[in-house]
C-alpha positions in Angstrom: 24.3 -30.0 38.0 23.6 -30.9 34.4 26.4 -32.0 32.2 28.1 -29.5 29.9 26.3 -30.7 26.8 22.9 -30.6 28.5 23.7 -27.1 29.8 24.6 -26.0 26.2 21.2 -27.3 25.0 19.4 -25.6 27.8 21.2 -22.3 27.1 20.4 -22.6 23.4 16.7 -23.2 24.0 16.6 -20.3 26.5 18.1 -18.0 23.8 15.5 -19.2 21.2 12.7 -18.5 23.7 14.0 -15.1 24.5 14.1 -14.2 20.7 10.6 -15.6 20.2 9.4 -13.7 23.3 10.8 -10.5 21.9 9.3 -11.1 18.5 5.9 -11.7 20.0 6.2 -8.5 22.1 7.2 -6.5 19.0 4.3 -7.9 16.9 1.9 -7.0 19.6 3.3 -3.4 19.6 3.0 -3.2 15.9 -0.6 -4.4 16.0 -1.4 -1.6 18.5 0.4 1.0 16.4 -1.5 -0.2 13.3 -4.7 1.1 14.8 -3.2 4.6 15.0 -2.4 4.7 11.3 -5.0 6.2 9.0 -7.2 3.5 7.5 -6.1 4.1 3.9 -2.5 3.2 4.7 -3.1 0.5 7.3 -3.2 -2.5 5.0 0.2 -1.8 3.5 1.7 -1.9 7.0 -0.2 -5.0 7.9 1.2 -6.7 4.8 4.7 -5.7 5.8 4.2 -7.2 9.2 3.0 -10.5 7.7 6.1 -10.5 5.5 8.5 -9.8 8.4 10.9 -12.7 8.8 12.9 -11.6 11.8 13.0 -9.3 14.9 15.1 -6.9 12.8 12.4 -6.7 10.2 9.8 -5.8 12.9 12.1 -3.1 14.3 12.4 -1.6 10.9 8.6 -1.7 10.5 8.2 0.1 13.8 10.5 2.8 12.5 8.4 3.1 9.4 5.2 3.3 11.5 6.7 6.0 13.6 7.5 8.0 10.5 3.9 7.5 9.2 2.5 8.6 12.5 4.7 11.7 12.5 3.5 12.6 9.0 -0.1 12.2 10.1 0.5 14.4 13.1 2.2 17.0 11.0 -0.6 17.1 8.5 -3.2 17.6 11.3 -1.1 20.3 12.8 -0.7 22.1 9.5 -4.5 21.8 8.8 -5.3 23.3 12.2 -3.0 26.3 11.6 -4.6 26.8 8.2 -8.1 26.7 9.7 -7.1 29.0 12.6 
C-alpha cells in the first residue's frame, strides 16, 4: 500500500487525467457538431473552440451550437411550409 503522500499524488494525477479525458471527449463532440453547422457560420464556432480555456467553456460552446442547429432546423421547417 502506497504511503499517504504518494496516494495523494496518484489521486491528483487521476483527477487531472479525468478532466483532460473529458475535455478531449467534448472537443471531439464539438468537432462533429461543427460539421452540422451551415458553412457561413462554422468558422466563428471553430474560433470559439480554439479560444476555449476549460471544460466549462466547451460546455457553453456546445449549448451555443445546439441553439444554432435549432435555428437552422427551424429555418428549414419554415421554408418547407412556405413552399408547400
